KEMI-435673 format. One record per atom (N, C-alpha, C, O): x, y, z. Coordinates in steps of 0.2 Angstrom, whole numbers, plus 5000, padded with zeros to 4 digits. Last residue first. Layout:
BEGIN
XYZ/...
END
This chain:
BEGIN
559649545561/559549615559/559849655564/559849725563/560749405557/560249445562/560249515559/560649545556/560849265546/561049335548/560449365553/559849355552/560949095551/560549145548/560749215550/560749225556/561648985555/562049045553/561649105550/561849145547/560848885556/561148915562/561448975561/561549015565/559248895547/559948875548/560248915554/560048965556/557648865554/558148905551/558848875552/558948845556/556748705550/556948755555/557448805551/557748775546/555648685535/556148665540/556348725545/556148785544/553948675532/554548725532/555048695537/554848695543/553248525526/553348575531/553948615531/554548585529/553048425518/552648475516/552748525522/552248565523/553848325523/554048345516/553548395514/553548425508/553348295535/553948335535/554148355528/554548405527/551548315536/552148275536/552748325534/552648385533/550548425527/550548365531/551248325530/551448315525/550948595525/550448535523/550548485529/550548495535/551048765530/551348695530/550748645528/550148655529/550548905520/550648865526/550848795525/550848765519/551349025512/551048965511/551148925517/551648905519/551149195511/551349145515/550949085514/550349075514/551649315499/551249265500/551549215506/552149195505/551849495498/552149435501/551549375501/551049395504/552049615486/551749595491/552049525493/552549505490/552449775477/552549705479/552049685484/551749725487/552949915475/552549875470/552749805472/553149775468/553650015482/553149975485/552749925481/552249905483/554750085477/554150125479/553650085481/553050115483/555649985475/555850035480/555250075482/555150095488/555049925464/555049885470/555249935476/554949925481/555250025455/554550015457/554549975463/554049985467/556550015453/556250085456/555550065458/555350095463/556749895448/556949905455/556649965458/556549975464/555649795440/555949855439/556149885446/555649895450/555049685444/555749675444/556049735441/556649735440/553749685457/553949705450/554749705450/555049725455/553449535466/553649605465/553749625458/553849575454/553249425480/553049445473/553149515472/552849555475/554049315491/553949385488/553749385481/553949345477/553449195502/553749215495/553549285493/552949305493/553749085514/553649155513/553949175507/554549175506/553148915515/553648965516/553349035515/552749045514/552948765505/552848805511/553348855512/553948845511/552248735490/552948745493/552948795499/552848855498/551148735483/551348675486/552048675489/552448625490/549948805476/550348825482/550648765486/550348755491/549948795459/549748765465/550248785471/550848775470/549448925447/549948885450/549648855456/549148875459/549249035434/548948985438/549548945441/550048935438/548849205428/549249155429/548949105434/548449115438/548449325416/548149275420/548649225421/548849195417/548649505413/548949435413/548549385418/548449415423/548149655405/548149605410/548449535408/548549525403/548549825400/548149765399/548249715406/548349745411/549449935399/548649945398/548249875397/547749875394/550649825394/550549895395/549749905394/549549895389/550549665401/550549705396/550349775398/549949785402/551749605412/551049615412/550949675407/551249725407/552849485410/552749555408/552049565407/551749555402/553249375423/552849385417/552749465416/552649505421/554349255429/554249325428/553849345422/554049325416/554249115428/554249145434/554249225435/554249255440/553249005418/553749055419/553749075426/553349055430/552748915405/552748905412/553348955414/553948935412/551448945392/552148945394/552148945402/551748965405/550148825389/550348895391/551048895393/551348835395/549348735381/550048735381/550348805383/550748835379/547948735387/548248675383/549048675383/549348625385/547348835391/547448785396/547748725393/547848675396/547148995388/547548945385/547648895391/548148905395/545749105388/546249065392/546549005388/546148965385/545049245384/545249185380/545849155384/546449175383/543749335391/544549325391/544649255388/544249205390/542449365392/542749365385/543449345385/543749335380/542149355405/541649325400/541949325393/541749285389/543149415413/543049345413/542649315408/542649255406/544049535408/543349525408/543349445408/543449415402/545249665411/545149585411/544349585412/544049605416/545449805401/545249775407/545049705407/544749685402/546749805388/546149835392/546049805399/546549775402/547349655381/547349725382/546749745385/546249715385/548049505389/547649545384/547649615385/547949635390/548249335393/548449405393/548049435388/547849405383/548349165401/548049215397/548349285398/548649295403/549149085408/548549055404/548249105400/547749085396/550649045412/550349105410/549749085405/549849075399/550948955426/550748945419/550349015418/549949035421/552448985436/551648985435/551548975428/551948995424/553548935449/553448955442/552648945441/552348915445/554048995465/553648965461/553748985454/554049035452/554949075473/554749005476/554248965471/554148905472/554349235468/554849195471/554549125473/553949125475/553749305454/553549275460/554049225462/554349185459/553849465446/554149405448/553849375454/553749405459/553249555432/553149535439/553449465440/553349415437/553649695423/553849625424/553749595431/554149615436/552449795416/552749775423/553049705423/552549655422/552149915405/552349845405/552749835412/553249865413/550950045410/551650025408/551649945409/551349915412/550050195411/550050125410/550750105408/551150145406/550250325424/550450295417/550350225417/550450185421/549350375434/549950405432/550150385425/550250425420/548350245432/548550295436/549250315435/549650275435/547950135424/548150195420/548350255425/548450315423/548549965428/548150025428/548450085425/549050095424/548549795424/548949855424/548349915425/547849905423/548249655434/547949705430/548349775430/548349795436/548249485435/548749545436/548449595431/548549595425/547449365443/547349405437/547849465439/547749495445/547749195447/547849265449/547849305443/548149295438/547249045454/547249085448/547249165450/546949185455/547848905463/547748985463/547649005456/548048985451/547448785474/547548795466/547348865465/546748885466/548348745488/547848785485/547948795478/548548805476/549348675495/548948635490/548448675487/548048655482/549148755511/549548715507/549048675502/548548645503/548248915510/548348845513/548748805508/548748815502/549049075511/548749025507/548748955510/549348945513/548949245515/549049175517/548649125513/548049135512/549749395511/549149345509/549349275511/549849255509/550149535520/550349475517/549649435515/549149455519/550749705522/550249655522/550349595518/550749605513/551349825528/551749755527/551149705527/551149665532/550949975520/550849925525/551249865523/551449855517/550050125514/550650085516/550550035520/550050035525/548950165500/549050155507/549750115508/549950075504/549250305488/549150235490/549250225498/549450275501/548450435478/548850405484/548750335485/548250305483/547750505469/548150455467/548650425472/549150385470/547050615471/546650555471/547050495468/546850445466/548050725472/547450725476/547050655476/546750645481/549250755465/549250695470/548550685474/548550655479/548350695451/548850685455/549050755459/549050805456/547050645445/547150715448/547750715453/547550725459/546750515441/547350545438/547450625440/547850655437/545950365442/546050425444/546750455443/547250425443/545550275426/545950285433/545950355435/546050395431/544950235415/544550285419/544950285426/544550305431/545750155407/545550215404/545150265409/545150325408/546050045416/546550075411/546350145409/546750185409/545050015425/545650025427/546150055422/546650095424/543550065428/543950055421/544650075423/544850125423/543349975443/543150025439/543550015432/543849965431/543049905459/543149895452/542949955448/542449985449/543849935475/543349945471/543549925464/544149935462/544949865481/544349885486/543749905482/543149905484/545449715472/545449785474/544849805478/544349775478/545749565481/545449595476/545449675477/545549695483/546249515493/546249465487/545949505481/545949465475/547249615503/546649605500/546749555494/547149575490/548149565517/548249595510/547549565506/547449515506/548149535531/547549555528/547649595521/547349635519/549049495541/548849445536/548249465532/547849425531/550449605544/549749585545/549549545539/549849545534/552049615553/551649605547/550949595549/550849575554/552549635565/553049655559/552649645553/552849675548/551849605576/551949675575/552349685569/552549745568/552449445584/551949495582/552149565580/552749585583/553149305580/553349365582/552849415580/552749425573/553249165576/552649195579/552749255583/552449275588/554349115570/554449115577/553749145580/553749155587/553849125557/554149055559/554149055567/553949005570/553649255555/553049205554/553249145558/552849115561/554849315557/554349335561/553749285561/553449275566/555549255547/555749245554/555249255558/555049225563/554849305535/554949235537/555149215544/554849175547/555149445536/554449415537/554449345539/554049315543/556549495545/556249465540/555549435541/555449415547/556349665553/556549595553/556249555547/555849585544/555749775548/556449785551/556749715553/557349705554/554849765533/554949765540/555649775542/556149775538/554449855518/554849805521/554949815529/555049875531/552849895512/553449925516/553849865520/553549825523/551949915498/552249865502/552849895506/553349925502/550550005495/551250005494/551649965500/551549975506/549049955488/549449955495/550149955493/550349905489/548249945477/548350015480/548650015487/548550055491/548549815472/547849835475/547949895480/547649895485/550149865474/549749815472/549049825476/549049825482/551150015469/550649975473/550349915470/550349915464/552150155471/551850105467/551550055472/551750055478/552550335471/552450275474/552250225469/552050235464/553250495472/553050445468/553050375473/553350375478/552550645479/553050595480/552850525476/552250505477/552150805471/552050745476/552650705476/553150715474/552250895461/552550915468/552350865473/552250875479/551750835450/551350895453/551550905460/551150915465/552750695452/552250725448/551850775452/551550765457/554050725464/553650685459/553150725455/553250785456/554850785473/555050805466/554650755461/554750755455/554950815487/554350805484/554450825476/554150875474/556150845494/555850775495/555250765491/554950715492/556650975491/557150915491/556750845491/557050805488/555551055491/555951055485/556450995485/556650975480/554951025504/554650995498/555151005492/555150955487/555251005518/555751025513/555550995506/555850955504/554350945526/554451015527/554951045522/555051105522/553250825517/553950845519/553950925521/553550965518/552250775511/552150775518/552850805521/552850815527/551350775496/551950795500/551850805507/551350845509/550350635492/550350705493/551050715497/551250675501/550850515480/550650535486/550750605487/551150645485/550450435465/550750495468/550450515474/549850525475/550750265458/550450315463/550850375464/551450385463/550650135447/550950185450/550450235454/549850225453/550249955448/550350025445/550650075449/550950055454/549049825448/549749845448/549849915445/549549925439/547849735456/547949785451/548649805453/548949805459/547349565456/547849615459/547949665454/548149655448/546349445462/546349495457/546849555460/546649585465/546249265464/546449335466/546549385460/546649365455/545349125468/545449175463/545649245466/545349265471/545648965473/545649035475/545749075469/546249065466/545448845466/545148845473/545148925475/544648945479/545048785450/545348835454/545048835461/544448835462/545548665438/545048685443/545448735448/546048725449/546648645431/546048655427/545548675432/545048715430/548348685431/547748675435/547148695431/547048745428/549448585421/549048655421/548448645425/548048595424/550248485419/550048495425/549648565426/549648585432/550748465406/550148425408/549948435415/549348415417/551648535398/551148575401/550548525404/549948545404/552948565390/552748505395/552248545399/552448575404/553048675382/553148605379/552948555383/552648505381/552148825379/552448775384/552548705380/552048685377/552448955368/551948895370/552348845374/552948825372/552549115362/552749065367/552249015369/551649035371/551949195353/552349145350/552549095356/552749035354/551449305360/551049265357/551349195354/551049145354/552649365364/552349335369/551749285366/551649225368/553049415351/553449365354/553049325359/553149265360/551949505349/552149455344/552549405347/552449345346/552049595360/551549555360/551649495355/551449435356/553249665356/553249625362/552649575362/552749515364/552749725344/553349685344/553449635350/553549585350/551749805350/551549755345/552149705345/552049645344/552449915356/552049865360/551849795356/551849745359/553750005355/553349955350/553049895354/553349845355/554450105359/553850095362/553350045358/552750055358/555750115353/555750105360/555050085363/554950055368/555650005338/555650075341/555550065349/555250005351/556649855336/556049895336/556149965339/556549975343/558249855328/557849845334/557249885333/557149935329/559349785318/558749825318/558349805324/558049755324/561149795318/560549755320/559949805320/560049865322/562349825305/561949845311/561249805312/560949775307/563849745302/563149755300/562749775305/562749735310/565449825306/564849775308/564249795305/564049855304/566849835296/566249865299/565749815301/565649765297/568349755300/567849765296/567249795300/567149785306/569549715307/569349785307/568749805302/568649865301/569549575304/569549595311/569249675311/568949685316/568649495291/569149545293/569049575300/568549595301/568149325295/567949395293/568549445295/568949425299/568549205299/568749225292/568549295290/568749325285/567149165308/567849155307/568049165300/567649145295/566049305311/566149235308/566949235308/567249275307/565349365326/565849375321/566049305318/566249265322/564349465333/564349395331/564749395325/564549405319/564749585346/564849565339/564749485338/564949445343/563649715354/564149665354/564249635347/563849655342/563149865360/563249825354/563849775356/564249795359/561749965367/562349925368/562449875362/562049845359/561050115360/561050035361/561750015363/562250045361/560350245369/560950225365/560950145366/561050125372/559350295377/559150275370/559750255366/559650245360/558850275393/559450285389/559250255382/558950205382/557450375399/557750315397/558350325393/558450375389/556050445409/556750455405/557050385404/557050345409/554450445405/554950405409/555550415405/555650395399/553250475399/553650525402/554150495407/554250525412/552350325400/552350385398/552850435402/552850425408/553150155398/552850215402/552850275399/553350295395/553850075390/553150075388/552850135392/552250155391/555350055382/555050095387/554350115386/554150155381/556549955379/555849955378/555549995383/555549965389/558149995372/557650005377/556949985374/556749995368/559349865365/559049935366/558449935371/558249885373/560649775360/560249785365/559949855366/560349905367/561349685346/561149745349/560649735355/560149695354/562649615338/562149595342/561949665346/562349695349/563149645321/563049675327/562449635331/561949605329/564349545312/563649565313/563549585320/563749565325/565549525300/565449545307/564749575308/564549625305/565649385289/565649455291/565549465298/565649415302/565049275276/565549285281/565649365283/565749405278/563249265275/563949275272/564449295277/564249325282/562349165286/562449225282/563149225279/563549175281/562149065296/561949055289/562049115285/561749105279/562349015310/562749065307/562649045299/563149015296/560849015320/561248975315/561649025311/561349075308/560349005336/560549055331/561049015326/561548985328/559148985349/559648955344/559749005338/559249025335/558949055365/558849055358/559349015354/559949015356/558249045381/558749015377/558549025369/557949005368/558049175393/557849145387/558349105384/558949125384/557349255408/557949225404/557649185398/557049175398/556949405417/556849355412/557449325409/557949355408/557449505425/557249445428/557049395424/556949335426/556849645415/557349625421/557049555424/556449555426/556149575400/556149615406/556649595411/556849535410/556549555383/556649525390/556549585395/556949635395/556049525367/556049575372/556149535379/555749485380/556849485351/556549465357/556549525362/556949575361/556749465333/557049495339/556649475345/556049445345/556349385323/556949425322/557249465328/557749475328/555949215327/555849285327/556449325325/556949295325/555249055330/555749095327/555549165326/554949175324/555048935342/554648995339/555249035337/555649065340/554748775349/555148815345/554748875342/554248865338/553948765364/553948745357/554348795353/554248855355/555048775378/554448795374/554448765368/555048735365/555648735394/555648725387/554948745384/554448745387/556148845407/555648795405/555648795397/555548845394/556848965410/557148895412/556548835411/556648785415/556249075404/556249065411/556348995414/556048965418/556048975390/555949045393/555849035400/555448985402/556748905375/556648905382/556548975385/556749015382/556848925362/556648855364/556648845371/556448795374/556749035349/556649025356/556448955357/555948925354/557849075337/557349025338/557249015346/557748985348/558149215327/558249185334/557649135335/557049155334/559049255312/558449235315/558649205322/559149175323/560049385307/559949325309/559349315313/559049355316/560349525303/560249475298/560149405300/560149355296/560949555319/560949585312/560849525307/561249475307/560049505333/560649505329/560549515322/560149495319/559249585347/559249565340/559949555338/560449585340/558249635360/558849605358/558749575351/558249545350/557449765371/557449725365/558149695364/558649725366/557149775389/557549775383/557449735377/557249675378/556649875403/556549815399/556949825392/557049885390/557549945417/557349955410/557249885407/557649835408/558149945429/557549985428/557249985421/556850025420/559149845428/558949865434/558249895433/557749875437/559649685420/559549755421/559149775427/558849735430/559849555417/560049575424/559949645425/560249675430/559149445407/559149515408/559249535415/558749525419/560049325397/559749345404/559749425404/560249455403/560149195385/559949265387/559749275394/559249245396/561149085379/560749095386/560649165387/561149195390/561149025363/561349085367/560849085373/560249075373/561948905354/561448915359/561648975363/562148975366/562148895336/562348915343/561848925347/561248955346/562648795322/562048825326/562348835333/562648795336/563648835307/563548805314/562948835318/562848895316/563848905296/563448845295/563348805302/562848765302/565448965301/564948965296/564548895296/564848845296/565748985318/565948955312/565348945307/564848935309/566049135327/565649085325/565949055319/566249085315/566449225342/566749195336/566349135334/566249095338/565749355350/565649285349/565949265342/565649295337/566249485361/566249455354/566149385355/566449355359/565949645369/565949575369/565849545362/565549575358/567049785370/566549755366/566549685368/567149655368/567849905371/567549875377/566949845374/566349865376/568449985361/568749915363/568449875368/568649825370/567650095362/567750065355/568049995356/567849945352/567350175373/567150105373/567250065366/566950015365/567350315374/567950275377/567750195377/568050165381/565550325373/566250355374/566750315377/566550275382/564650205364/564750245370/565450275370/565950245367/564650115354/564150175353/564250225359/564050275359/565349995356/565650055353/565250115352/565550175350/565049925372/565149925365/565249995362/565250045366/564949895386/564449935383/564449935375/563949945372/565049735395/565349785390/564849825386/564349805384/564349645403/564749695406/565149745401/565449795403/563649575394/564149535397/564649595400/565249575400/563249725388/563149655386/563749615389/564349625387/562349865394/562949825394/562749755391/562249735393/561950045393/561749975393/562449925392/562849955389/562350185403/562450135397/562150075398/562050055404/561850265412/562350295408/562550245402/562750275397/560050245415/560750225416/561250255411/560950285406/559150395420/559250335416/559950315417/560350355419/558650435437/558950455431/559050395426/559150335429/557050405444/557750395444/558050425437/557650425432/555850525451/556050465447/556750465446/557150505448/555550585468/555450585461/555750525457/555850475461/555850585481/555150585479/555050575472/554450565470/557150595486/556850655482/556150645481/555850695479/557350475492/557250535496/556950595493/556650635495/557450395481/556950375485/556850445490/556250465491/558650445476/558050445472/557450435476/556950475476/559650425486/559450495484/558850495480/558450545481/559650285487/559450325493/559250395491/558750425493/560150255474/559450235476/559250275482/558650295482/561450315474/560950335470/560250315472/559750355472/562050245484/561950315485/561350335481/560950375483/562150125477/561750125483/561650195485/561050205487/562950155465/562250135465/561850135471/561250155471/563850295462/563750245466/563050225467/562650265468/563750335444/563650355451/563650295455/563450235453/563750275432/564350305434/564350325441/564850325445/562850125429/562850195431/563550215433/563950175436/562250005417/562850035421/562750105422/562550145418/561349855415/561349935415/561949955419/562049925424/561349705404/561349745410/561349825409/561249845404/561149545399/561049615397/561049645404/560749625409/562249415395/561849445401/561849515399/562349555398/562449265388/562349335386/561949375391/561349365391/563349125386/562949165390/562949235388/563549265387/563348995373/563649065376/563149095380/562549085379/563848845365/563348885369/563748945372/564348945373/563948745350/564248785355/563748825359/563148845356/563148675341/563848665341/564148695347/564648665349/561648595349/562048645346/562748635346/563048595349/560548465345/561148485349/561548535346/561748525340/558848505342/559548485339/560048505343/560148565345/557848485356/557948515350/558648495348/559048455352/557648445369/557148435365/557248465358/556748485355/559248365375/558848425374/558248405369/558248365365/559248205384/559448255378/558948315378/558448315382/560048135397/559348165395/559548215390/559848265391/561248095401/560948055396/560248075394/559948045390/561248175417/561648135412/561148095407/560748055410/559948305417/560248245420/560648205415/560548215409/560248465410/559848405411/560248355415/560848355415/561148605419/561048555414/560548495415/560448485421/560948765424/560748695426/560648655420/560148665416/561848905427/561648865422/561548795425/562048765428/561749065432/561648995435/561348955430/560848955428/562649215430/562249165427/562249095432/562749085435/562649355441/562949315437/562449255435/561949255437/562849515450/562449465447/562849415443/563449435441/563049665455/563149595458/562649545455/562049535458/562649775449/563349745447/563449685450/563949645448/561349795452/561549825446/562249795444/562449795438/561049745465/561149695459/561249725453/561349695448/560949855473/561549825473/561649775467/562149765464/559849935477/559949925470/560649885468/560949895463/559349835491/559449905488/559449895480/559149845478/559649665489/559649725494/559749785490/560249795486/559949555482/559249575483/559249615489/558849615493/561049505469/560949535475/560249555476/559949575471/560749355459/560849425460/560749455467/560449415471/560849225447/560849245454/561049325454/561349345450/559849145435/560349185437/560349205444/559749195447/559549005423/559349045429/559949095430/560449105426/559148895411/559548955412/559248995418/558649025417/558948725416/558848775411/559348835413/559848825417/557948625427/558548635423/558448695418/557848715417/557248545441/557348605437/557948605433/558448575436/556948455451/556548455445/556648515441/556248525437/557748545463/557248495462/556848495456/556548545455/559148585468/558848605461/558348545460/558448505455/559348625485/559348575480/558948595474/558348625474/560348735495/559748715492/559848665486/560448655484/561148855504/561148775503/560448755501/559948765504/562248985509/561648965505/561648885503/562148865501/562949045523/563048995518/562348975515/561848955519/563649205526/563049155527/563149105521/563349125516/564649315536/564549265531/563949225532/563649215538/565149495538/564849425540/564849375534/564949395529/565749605534/566149565538/565849505540/566149465543/564149695533/564849695531/565249655536/565249665542/562749575534/563149635535/563849635534/564149575533/561549505525/562249485527/562649555528/562749585523/559949555530/560549555526/561149525529/561149525535/558749425535/559049495536/559649495532/559949445530/557649335524/558249345529/558349415530/558149455526/556449345517/556649275520/557249285524/557449235528/556349485518/555749445517/555949375519/555549345523/557449555521/556849575525/556249535523/555749545526/558049525504/558149555511/557449575514/557049595511/557849365497/557649435497/557749465504/557449435509/558349225498/558849285498/558549355498/558949395499/558149085500/557949115494/558249185493/558449205487/558349005511/558949025507/558749055500/559149065496/557248975517/557749015521/558249035517/558649085519/556648885509/556448955509/556948995512/556949055510/556748745505/557348785507/557148865507/557648905504/555748675500/555848655507/556548695509/556848675514/556248715485/555848675488/556148655495/556648635496/556648835477/556848825484/556348785487/556048795492/556548865463/555948855467/556048845475/555648855479/557448985455/557548925458/556948915463/556848965467/557249115450/556949055446/557048995450/556648945448/558749175457/558149195453/557949135449/558249105444/559249175471/559349125466/558749125461/558349085462/560049315479/559449285477/559549235471/559949255467/561049365492/561049335486/560349295485/560149255489/561349525501/561049455501/561149425493/561249465489/562149645511/562049615505/561649545506/561649525512/562649815516/562249755517/562149715510/562149745505/564349875511/563549875511/563249805513/563649755513/565649865509/565449915514/564649915515/564449945519/566149685507/565949755504/565749805510/565649775516/566249555510/566849605511/566749675509/567249715508/565349435515/565249505513/565849545515/565949565521/565349275508/565649315513/565649395511/565849405505/564449135506/564449205504/564749245510/564549245515/564548975500/564749015506/564849085503/565249105499/563348875493/563748935492/563848975498/563449005501/562948725487/563148755494/563648815492/564148805489/561748635479/562148685479/562348715486/561848725490/561348475473/561348515479/561848565478/562448555477/560548425458/561148435462/560948475468/560448515468/559448415449/559448375455/560048385460/560048355465/560248455435/559648445438/559648395444/559948345443/561948525438/561448475434/560848475438/560748475444/562848675437/562548625440/562148575435/562048595430/563848825439/563548765435/563348715439/563648695444/563848995440/563748935444/563448875439/562948885436/565049115435/564449065433/564449005437/564948975439/565449265444/565549195442/564949155440/564449165443/564749425438/565049375443/565149305440/564949295434/565249525424/564749495428/565149445433/565749425432/566549545435/565949585432/565849565425/566249585421/567349495449/567149475442/566549515441/566049525445/567749485462/568149535458/567949515451/568449525446/566849405469/567549375467/567849415462/568249395458/565549505464/565749445468/566449415465/566449415459/565549685467/565549625463/565649565467/565749565473/565349855467/565249795471/565249735466/564749735462/566549975460/565849945460/565949885464/566449855466/567350125458/567350065461/566550035461/566150075462/568050195442/567550195448/567550125452/567750085449/568550305429/568750245434/568250255440/568250305443/567850335413/567850355421/568050295424/567850235423/567550315400/568050365402/568150385409/568450435411/566750205401/566450265399/566850325401/566650375403/567650125414/567150115409/566850185407/566850235412/568650025424/568650085419/568150085414/568250035409/568449975441/568349965434/568450035430/568250085433/568949905456/568949965452/568849945444/569249895442/567849825468/568449825463/568349885459/567849915458/567249755483/567349805478/567949805474/568449775476/566449595486/566949645487/566949695482/566649695476/565949445491/565649505489/566149565491/566249575497/566449295487/566649345491/566349415488/566549435482/565849125487/565749195485/565949245490/565849245495/566148975483/566449025488/566349095485/566749115480/565248825481/565548885478/565748935484/565448925489/565048645478/565248705482/565548765478/565848755473/563848525475/564348575472/564448635476/563948665479/563348355476/563448425479/564048465476/564548435475/562148255469/562848265470/562848345473/562348375472/560748245471/561148185468/561848195469/562248145470/559848295485/560248315480/560648255478/560948215482/558948295495/559648305497/560048325491/560548355492/557348315499/557748335493/558448345495/558648405496/556848155507/557048225508/557448255502/557948215500/555848045498/556448055501/556548135502/556348175498/554147975502/554747995498/555348025502/555248035508/554847855513/554647875506/554147925506/553647915510/555947765522/555547825522/555447845515/555947845511/556847665523/556247645525/555747705525/555147705527/558047725520/557847665516/557147655517/556747635512/558147815530/558147835523/557847785519/557347795515/558347735541/557747775541/557647805534/557047805532/559647685538/559047645539/558447675538/557947655535/560447795537/560347755531/559747715532/559347705527/560447835551/560047875546/559947845539/559447845536/561047725556/560447745559/560047785553/559447775552/562347745550/561947685549/561247695551/560747675547/562647865555/562647855548/562147795547/561747795542/562747845569/562247895566/562147885559/561547885557/563847755569/563147735572/562647785569/562047765567/564847835563/564547775560/563947755562/563447735558/564947925574/564747945567/564447885563/563947895559/565447835584/564847865585/564547895578/563947895577/566747795578/566247745579/565547775580/565047755578/567347915577/567247885571/566647835572/566147825568/567547945591/567147995587/566947955580/566347965578/568347845594/567747845597/567247885593/566647875592/569547875586/569147805585/568447815588/567947785585/570447975586/569747985584/569247925583/568747935580/571647915589/571347965594/570647985592/570248015597/571947835578/571647805584/571347855589/570847835593/571447935564/571947895568/571547875574/570947885575/570547895548/570647935555/571047895559/571047835559/570447825537/571047865538/571147895545/571647925546/569247765537/569847725539/570447765540/570847745544/568547875533/568447855540/569047805542/569247815548/568947885520/569047945524/568947915531/569347945535/568547755514/569247775515/569347835520/569847835523/567147755516/567547705519/568247725520/568547725525/566147835511/566547865517/567147815519/567447835524/565347895498/565747845500/566247865505/566747905503/564547995491/564447975498/564747905500/564447865503/565448115481/565048055482/565048035489/565348065494/565548275475/565648235481/565148175481/564548185482/566348325460/565748295463/565848255469/566248205469/567048455453/567148405458/566548385461/566248425465/566548455435/566548485442/566748425447/566748365445/565948485420/566548455423/566548495430/566648555431/564348455414/564848505417/565348465421/565148425425/563548395402/563848365408/564448405410/565048395409/563148465391/562648435396/562948405402/562548395407/564348515385/563648555385/563148525390/562848565393/565848515394/565348475390/564648515391/564448535396/566948635396/566348605399/565948575394/565748615389/568048715393/568148645394/567548605397/567648545399/567548835392/567848815386/567948735387/567948705382/567048875405/566548855400/566848815394/566548775391/567748805420/567848845414/567448825408/567448765406/567548815437/567348785431/567648825425/567748885426/568248775453/568148815447/567948775441/568148715441/567448755468/567848715463/567748745457/567148755454/567748865482/567348855476/567848805471/568448815471/567748795499/568048835493/567648815487/567448765486/567248815515/567148785509/567448825504/567448885504/567548795533/567548835527/567548795521/567848745521/566748655542/567248715541/567148745534/566648735530/565548605552/565648615545/566048675544/565848725545/565448475564/565848545562/565948545555/566248515552/563948405568/564548405564/564848475563/564448515561/562748425574/563248385577/563948385574/564348355577/561948505567/562248535572/562748495575/563248515579/561248405559/561848445556/562248485561/562848495561/560148345562/560748315565/561348355563/561948345565/559048415556/559048415563/559748385566/559848395572/559248395542/559448455545/559448455553/559848485556/560048225540/559548275539/559648335543/560148335548/561648185534/561248195539/560648245538/560748295534/562548175523/562148115525/561648135530/561148095531/563248295523/562748285518/562348215519/561848205515/564248275532/563748335533/563148315528/562548335530/565148185528/564648165533/564048215533/563548195534/565948275520/565648215517/565048195522/564448185519/566448355530/566048385525/565648325521/565048335520/567248275538/566648305541/566148335536/565548335536/568148225529/567748175532/567048215535/566548195534/568848345527/568448315521/567948265524/567448255521/569348375539/568848415536/568448385531/567848395530/570248265541/569648265545/569148315542/568548305543/571148295531/570748235531/570148235535/569648215533/571648415536/571348415530/570948355529/570348355526/572348375548/571748415548/571348415542/570748415542/573348305542/572948265546/572248305546/571748275546/574048415536/573748355532/573248315535/572748305532/
END
């Protein structure tokens, strides 16, 4: 009991001290404070909140710890004085929430097959992390699986907390089996629907979960308060061990097999073998409006989503409010999130919620069986047939464009009007010549080549230590700062791309980064190319959200491009249109090392990504802090 009091005191003190003083305090193991959505108020999640009142805890220390208590009080008073006289304040967080993640294997039975998958806390999908805007999150991750692991907090901007962003070999080395790492960051100025996922190999196929951040207390939604909310996570499921599958696919030089099933909250639904009862269901009351937090945690496929006979009103995209837009269906690429409002305004019955493929690339294998869940009215017969949802055809580019056209940002007063740096990045596929002595095993790409992907024709190669650590410590030899800000040559990227694979379709390899000065106002053109195939690419930028000020078909032309600087959506993952372009803008005001990559994991494995290093600005609030003491080693 006495030790428990001391632990609570140390934990409370921990959050009073700036990073340079935390080494003075012993921070013991932390446990997750569980939440249950059914008992959770929509805007004020119930949780154990740690306040910064220490009087009782310090008073309870016995005489043997009197000297220690006195010294801690001195430190506390000193820090309080400097905090009062320092403006602005270090992003400490208004309250602190603890979670305990154990990455471990569990046995599941799906599609007539029993197999082991990697999960967090033996949950698939993993536990929901609840917070409020401005909260500090501390998540202790213990890797009890046989694989390397990290956790990425997708969409969280990680203001002054780049060390906890999570992509392997970019901001940290992986957490090796048997090791532990504690993620610690503040949700500065952010609210909405996020998610977390593994960022090593293809482990995120099963290691993922929702991160729901509510507005501050008393701050209303900019839409009518819904009756109830539900999290709906779209995923893909493989019968094969996913880590072994990635190794086999990359070694083969060819493309990946399609998923064995799509899933909605981990359930494939009745269209698949042995899955008649493996179905997710939402019970709804007639006349009520429901808030659905849609998250695409899929691996290699973009997806349409619809509910039979019901309209979807989009009010948030990528954790940023939008002007309401009503549609019959939406498309989410992996990494994208969305809030839609659905009113139960149909006759009492059971309606299908359907998830199907959007496959824009040519000659790419994909799963064409839809996952089904139920939107079931109270009073409907339990065994009644569900009304089918109508999804677009798998290659309906117009359906995707229609939804994107309807997205308009609600709060867009900070759109950069003037630009300091213009970047032009081509994105697309490559086929390299076979260099293997065993071509039948290793050169299964187009025309007996090996598949690759690139930005500005450079395939990104992850180093053997993290780029952030090498940058921070000034270690040479792990990256170069010569990533080009434009293609080596301009041509008709969409219709005139080289396509005599593998003779003129190869890419260069390298760990090249682009360095940006702090505060740079950036415009970036993302241009799809026709080498191998045009395709819609969901491009995700870590550490930032950006304004999508334009997009269109064909090649970007600055003379004719119609840019929206009035109410563009503010996103962190943009689907670059198939055979087209997207223009984004942001201010580089978050120092650190930030990964930008395609969120189709096969493309990331093939090298479709790059890294931006944003240099420090002036003062400690514009400076990358030192690394945490428990940062994993490679």
